[in-house]
N, C-alpha and C positions, 0 to 999 in steps of 0.2 A: 710693255716694258722698253719698246724701242723708240719712245717718245720723251721729249723734255718733261721734267728732269731726271729721268732716268736713262737719258741718253744726251750727249754732250748737244747743245743748242748751237745753230750756225745761221748764216744771214742769206742763205740760198744764193750764195756766189760761189764759183768751183774752188776757189782757195779756202774759203771758210768751210765749205762741206769737206773738203780733205783733211784739213785739220781737225774737225770733229771726229771724221771716222779714224784718223790715227789715234786720237786719245780715248776713243770709246772702250778699248779693252783694259784700260786704267781706271776708268771714271769710278767705279765701285770703290776701289782702293784709295784713290785721291778723297772722294766724299767721307769714308771712314776716317782716314786720317785728319782732315778738317773738322768733322764733328767731334772727335777724340780730344783734338787740342783746345776747341772751344769749351768743351764740357770740362776740361782739366782747368781751364782757367776760371771756372766758376762765375761769381756774381761780377767779377772785374771784366771778363769777356775778353774779346780781341777784336781789333780792327782788321781789315784785310792785310795792310801792312804788317802788322804784328803777327798775323797767321802765317803769313808768307816767311817771315823771318824765323818764327818758331820751328817752323817744318823744314827750313832751309832750302825753300824753293822761291822761284821767282813769283811775283806778285800777279803777273799776267797768266800764271798757271793755276794759280789757286783761288784767286777773286770769284771767278765764275762758279766755283763750288759753293760759295756763301749764298749765291742766288738760287742754286739748285736745292741746298739743304733748306733755305727758306721756304720755297715753294712746296717741298715735302712736309714743312712743318716741323722740322727737328730743330731749328734754331729760329731766333727771333731778334729783332731790334730792340735793344735794351732801353733806349731813348737816351742814352749816353754819347757822347761825341768826343773824340781825341783827335788832335792833329796828326795827319798821315805824312808823307815824305815831302810832299809839296807844299804843306803848311795850312791845305784846306782840312776842314773838319771832316771826319769819317765816322761812320756809323759802327757802333761798338756791337759786336753780335754775342748772345749767350744762348746757351741750351735752352730748348721750349720746355 
């Protein structure tokens, strides 16, 4: 349970390892919050930006949770795309 996606990923750089270690105690809670919000959105789903807004969190804190939840098979790419804050098209995540 101490490996990705059950533990935060990092790039094997001291600052990245430190950030992952600091996040580790909160990871399960953050993943549950993200999964619940995506589930509650139903078939409309959420982009990472929308998920962050819904949870009142910084996008950089919550977007990695989508990668972890996808790897766990709990969410999936809906095939839909919506623009994110930068105007680029973003994946719309739905519960698996």
